[in-house]
C-alpha positions in Angstrom: 0.0 0.0 0.0 2.7 2.5 0.9 5.1 1.4 -1.8 4.2 4.2 -4.2 7.4 5.8 -5.3 9.9 5.9 -8.2 9.6 3.2 -10.9 10.3 3.1 -14.6 7.6 3.9 -17.1 7.6 0.3 -18.2 7.1 -0.9 -14.7 4.3 1.6 -14.2 2.5 0.4 -17.4 2.9 -3.2 -16.3 1.5 -2.4 -12.9 -1.5 -0.6 -14.4 -2.2 -3.7 -16.5 -2.2 -5.9 -13.4 -4.1 -3.7 -10.9 -7.8 -3.9 -10.5 -9.4 -0.4 -10.6 -11.1 -1.3 -7.4 -7.9 -1.9 -5.5 -7.5 0.8 -2.9 -4.9 3.5 -3.5 -2.4 4.2 -0.7 -3.5 6.5 2.1 -0.2 7.0 3.9 2.0 10.0 3.4 3.6 9.8 -0.1 7.3 9.3 -0.4 7.5 12.2 -2.9 6.8 15.9 -2.8 4.9 18.2 -5.0 8.2 19.8 -5.9 9.6 16.5 -7.2 6.5 16.0 -9.3 6.8 19.4 -10.8 10.5 18.8 -11.6 9.5 15.6 -13.6 7.2 17.6 -15.8 8.8 19.2 -18.9 9.1 23.0 -18.4 7.1 23.9 -21.5 4.0 22.2 -19.9 3.7 25.1 -17.5 3.6 27.7 -20.3 0.2 29.2 -21.2 -0.3 30.3 -24.8 -3.0 33.0 -25.4 -3.2 32.2 -29.1 -3.4 28.4 -28.5 -6.0 28.8 -25.8 -8.2 31.1 -27.9 -7.9 28.6 -30.8 -9.9 26.1 -28.7 -12.5 28.7 -28.0 -12.8 29.5 -31.7 -12.9 25.8 -32.6 -15.6 25.0 -30.1 -17.8 28.0 -30.9 -17.4 27.3 -34.6 -18.8 23.8 -34.1 -21.6 25.3 -31.9 -22.5 27.7 -34.7 -22.4 25.0 -37.4 -24.7 22.7 -35.3 -27.1 25.6 -34.7 -27.2 26.6 -38.3 -27.9 23.1 -39.5 -30.7 22.6 -36.9 -32.4 25.9 -37.5 -32.0 25.9 -41.3 -32.7 22.3 -42.3 -34.5 20.4 -39.6 -37.9 21.9 -40.4 -37.5 20.7 -44.0 -37.1 17.1 -43.0 -40.1 14.8 -43.3 -41.5 12.9 -40.3 -40.0 11.0 -38.5 -36.6 12.2 -39.6 -37.2 15.7 -38.1 -38.0 14.1 -34.8 -34.9 11.9 -34.9 -32.6 14.8 -36.0 -33.2 16.9 -32.8 -31.9 14.3 -30.3 -28.7 14.0 -32.5 -28.4 17.8 -32.4 -28.9 17.9 -28.6 -26.2 15.3 -27.9 -23.6 16.9 -30.3 -24.3 20.4 -29.1 -24.4 19.4 -25.5 -21.1 17.7 -25.7 -19.3 20.6 -27.5 -20.8 23.1 -25.1 -19.4 21.0 -22.2 -16.0 21.6 -23.8 -16.8 25.3 -23.8 -17.7 25.0 -20.1 -14.3 23.3 -19.5 -12.5 26.2 -21.1 -14.3 28.7 -18.8 -13.3 26.4 -15.9 -9.7 26.7 -17.1 -10.0 30.5 -17.0 -11.1 30.2 -13.4 -7.8 28.4 -12.6 -5.8 31.1 -14.5 -4.7 28.4 -16.9 -6.0 30.1 -20.0 -3.3 32.8 -20.4 -0.7 34.8 -18.5 -3.2 37.7 -18.1 -5.7 37.4 -15.2 -8.0 40.0 -16.8 -8.2 38.0 -20.0 -8.9 34.8 -18.2 -11.7 36.4 -16.1 -13.2 38.2 -19.1 -13.3 35.0 -21.2 -14.5 32.9 -18.3 -17.2 35.4 -17.4 -18.6 35.5 -20.9 -18.5 31.8 -21.6 -19.8 30.7 -18.2 -22.6 33.4 -18.2 -23.7 32.1 -21.5 -24.2 28.7 -19.9 -26.0 30.1 -16.9 -23.0 29.7 -14.5 -22.0 32.5 -12.1 -18.4 32.6 -13.1 -16.7 34.3 -10.1 -19.0 32.6 -7.6 -18.1 29.2 -8.8 -14.4 30.2 -9.3 -14.0 30.9 -5.6 -15.9 27.9 -4.3 -14.0 25.7 -6.8 -10.7 27.1 -5.7 -11.6 26.1 -2.1 -12.4 22.6 -3.4 -8.9 22.4 -4.8 -7.5 23.6 -1.6 -9.4 21.1 0.5 -9.9 18.1 -1.8 -10.6 14.9 0.2 -11.3 16.7 3.4 -14.5 15.6 5.2 -14.8 19.0 6.9 -13.7 21.5 4.3 -14.1 20.1 0.8 -16.7 22.0 -1.2 -18.4 19.4 -3.5 -19.5 15.8 -3.4 -18.6 15.6 0.2 -19.5 12.1 1.4 -21.5 11.5 4.5 -20.9 9.1 7.4 -23.7 6.6 7.9 -25.0 8.5 10.9 -25.8 11.6 8.7 -27.5 9.7 5.9 -31.1 10.6 5.2 -33.7 8.3 6.7 -35.0 7.3 3.3 -31.6 6.4 1.9 -31.9 2.6 2.5 -35.1 2.6 0.5 -33.3 4.0 -2.5 -30.6 1.3 -2.3 -32.1 -0.8 -5.1 -32.0 -0.6 -9.0 -35.2 1.5 -9.2 -34.0 3.8 -6.4 -30.6 4.2 -7.9 -32.0 5.0 -11.3 -34.3 7.6 -9.8 -31.4 9.1 -7.7 -29.1 9.3 -10.8 -31.9 10.9 -12.9 -32.5 13.6 -10.2 -28.8 14.2 -9.7 -27.9 14.5 -13.4 -31.0 16.6 -14.2 -31.2 18.9 -11.2 -27.9 18.4 -9.3 -26.0 21.4 -10.8 -28.7 24.1 -10.3 -29.5 22.7 -6.8 -25.8 22.9 -5.9 -25.5 26.5 -7.1 -28.8 27.6 -5.5 -28.9 25.6 -2.3 -25.4 24.1 -2.0 -26.8 20.5 -2.3 -24.0 18.0 -1.9 -21.6 20.8 -0.9 -19.8 21.6 2.3 -21.8 22.1 5.4 -22.2 25.7 6.5 -23.8 27.0 9.7 -26.2 29.1 7.7 -27.8 29.1 4.2 -25.2 28.9 1.4 -25.9 30.0 -2.2 -23.6 30.7 -5.1 -25.8 33.7 -6.1 -25.6 35.3 -2.6 -22.7 37.8 -2.3 -23.2 37.9 1.5 -23.4 34.1 1.9 -20.9 32.2 4.0 -19.1 30.8 1.0 -17.5 34.2 0.2 -15.2 36.7 2.0 -15.8 40.5 2.0 -13.2 41.1 -0.8 -15.0 38.7 -3.1 -18.5 40.1 -2.8 -18.3 42.6 -5.6 -17.3 39.9 -8.1 -20.2 37.8 -6.9 -22.5 40.7 -7.9 -20.8 40.7 -11.3 -21.4 37.0 -11.7 -25.1 37.5 -10.9 -25.3 40.3 -13.5 -23.8 38.0 -16.1 -26.4 35.3 -15.4 -29.1 37.9 -15.3 -28.0 39.3 -18.7 -28.2 35.8 -20.3 -31.6 35.2 -18.7 -32.8 38.5 -20.2 -31.5 37.5 -23.7 -33.2 34.1 -23.4 -36.5 35.8 -22.3 -36.4 38.0 -25.4 -35.6 35.0 -27.6 -38.5 33.1 -26.2 -40.9 35.9 -27.1 -39.4 36.3 -30.6 -39.0 32.7 -31.5 -41.2 30.8 -29.1 -40.6 28.8 -26.0 -40.4 25.5 -27.9 -37.7 26.9 -30.2 -35.7 28.0 -27.2 -36.0 24.7 -25.4 -35.0 22.7 -28.5 -32.1 25.0 -29.5 -30.7 25.9 -26.1 -32.5 24.3 -23.2 -32.0 20.6 -23.9 -28.3 21.1 -24.8 -27.8 23.0 -21.6 -29.4 20.1 -19.6 -26.9 17.8 -21.2 -24.0 20.2 -20.3 -25.2 20.2 -16.7 -25.6 16.4 -16.6 -22.1 15.9 -17.9 -20.7 18.4 -15.5 -22.2 16.6 -12.6 -21.3 13.2 -13.9 -17.7 14.1 -14.6 -17.2 15.7 -11.2 -19.0 12.8 -9.4 -16.8 10.2 -11.1 -13.6 12.1 -10.5 -14.1 12.1 -6.7 -16.4 9.1 -6.0 -14.7 5.7 -6.3 -14.5 2.6 -3.9 -10.7 2.9 -4.1 -10.4 6.5 -3.0 -10.0 7.6 0.6 -11.4 10.7 2.3 -9.8 12.2 5.5 -10.9 14.0 8.6 -8.8 16.7 10.1 -6.6 14.2 12.0 -5.3 12.7 8.8 -5.8 15.2 6.0 -3.0 17.0 4.2 -3.1 18.8 0.9 -1.0 16.3 -1.2 -2.9 13.2 0.0 -6.2 15.0 -0.6 -5.1 16.1 -4.1 -4.2 12.5 -4.9 -7.6 11.3 -3.8 -9.1 11.5 -7.3 -9.2 9.3 -10.3 -8.7 9.7 -14.1 -11.5 8.2 -16.2 -11.8 7.2 -19.8 -14.7 8.7 -21.8 -13.5 7.5 -25.2 -13.7 10.1 -27.9 -15.3 12.5 -25.4 -11.9 12.9 -23.7 -10.9 15.2 -26.5 -14.3 16.9 -26.8 -14.0 17.7 -23.1 -10.4 18.9 -23.4 -9.1 16.0 -21.4 -10.6 17.1 -18.1 -11.7 13.5 -17.7 -8.5 11.6 -18.2 -5.9 14.1 -16.7 -7.7 15.0 -13.5 -5.0 13.8 -11.1 -2.5 16.1 -12.8 -5.0 18.9 -12.8 -5.4 18.7 -9.0 -1.7 18.7 -8.5 -1.0 21.7 -10.8 -4.3 23.4 -11.6 -2.7 26.4 -13.5 -1.4 24.1 -16.2 -3.2 24.4 -19.6 -5.3 21.4 -20.6 -3.3 20.9 -23.8 -0.2 20.0 -21.8 -2.0 17.8 -19.2 -1.6 14.5 -21.1 2.2 15.0 -21.4 2.4 16.0 -17.7 0.4 12.9 -16.6 2.7 10.6 -18.5 5.7 12.3 -16.8 4.5 12.0 -13.3 3.0 8.5 -13.4 6.3 6.7 -12.7 6.8 8.9 -9.6 3.3 8.5 -8.4 3.3 4.8 -8.7 0.4 3.3 -6.7 -0.7 6.8 -5.8 -1.9 7.3 -9.4 -5.3 5.9 -10.1 -6.8 5.3 -13.5 -10.2 3.6 -14.1 -11.0 2.8 -17.7 -14.4 1.3 -16.9 -16.9 2.8 -19.5 -18.4 5.8 -17.8 -22.0 4.7 -17.9 -21.1 1.4 -16.2 -18.9 3.2 -13.7 -21.7 5.6 -12.9 -24.0 2.8 -12.0 -21.3 0.9 -10.1 -20.4 4.0 -8.0 -24.1 4.7 -7.3 -24.3 1.2 -6.0 -21.0 0.9 -4.1 -20.4 4.4 -2.8 -23.3 5.1 -0.4 -21.5 6.5 2.7 -18.1 6.5 4.2 -16.6 5.0 7.4 -13.1 4.1 8.7 -12.0 0.5 8.6 -13.0 -1.2 12.0 -9.7 -3.0 12.3 -7.5 0.0 11.3 -5.7 2.3 13.7 -6.3 5.2 11.2 -9.7 6.3 12.3 -9.3 9.5 10.3 -9.2 7.7 7.0 -12.7 7.0 5.5 -13.7 4.6 2.7 -16.9 4.1 0.8 -19.4 1.5 2.0 -22.3 -0.2 0.2 -24.4 -1.7 3.0 -26.8 -0.1 5.4 
């Protein structure tokens, strides 16, 4: 368990082939430092290119425009049932590409888009506002997530509960129908519920909301930017209101609403699967430290969607270690640090739909091992 350390790339690849994705990752203090990991990464991986970053924005928005043009120009000319079949195809394609746009705005929030903070914040504000996301509000709470990943007390999102704090009805949902219902609600409403009511987020002593500048999530110096985020979402809402009157509500739902639901679903799913896994530990304050918390995440394989999502899915471990690194260098950085991480690096190539169902079944609440002296290390359980 504690043998993670230096090994050759060939040894690392051989180990990956043998290990089961359900084998627990080490929870003891790693035999390497963040500085050693950074030294293993080629220096150019830390460099942010304004031109290259903008090229991804242009590429994604070009695809969005093409899909929009095809849908609004040609779909009404199709005969039934082709016109009914065409819209779901548009929704999936547009939703996936817009998820990539969401990821670029996420990169802006980490100051990984360019060397200019004002450029990052301007691009991030515009892109996220267009997707009904309060950019600065989420930027600050997400920063705290990165600062406290894996902490039972201070992490900001998908914080697991001990059995004693599970809802009374949870055992009644621990069956295939209950899991399907829970996943549907989570993927459909999870993101807006998190933003508006901090559902699945860190516990605060009073009501927490990403739209509230005076809420407990934010400090005094952050409140003005929370107002700006709210104005961005309000501006988008106003534009959508005008479009609904001009084009009709059905048009707006088909062109924008359903793709946005797909974006929100993927956002929740990606985040959930990055931080929810039977092999990953969580820590209370007696055991937690930043490096072990940052390593308590997993890289996943979404097939062709890895590229569409700008590799946020399969380079998440490296992202948590160096969040200011541009996504277009993350694959190279991951390959560089894997030999050092050893057992501390976790990759699960289970198809994401299968993994989603498995995690919903296996990861119900967390508890320490009964026979372990480390009572501050928590693992997922699947039985009530």
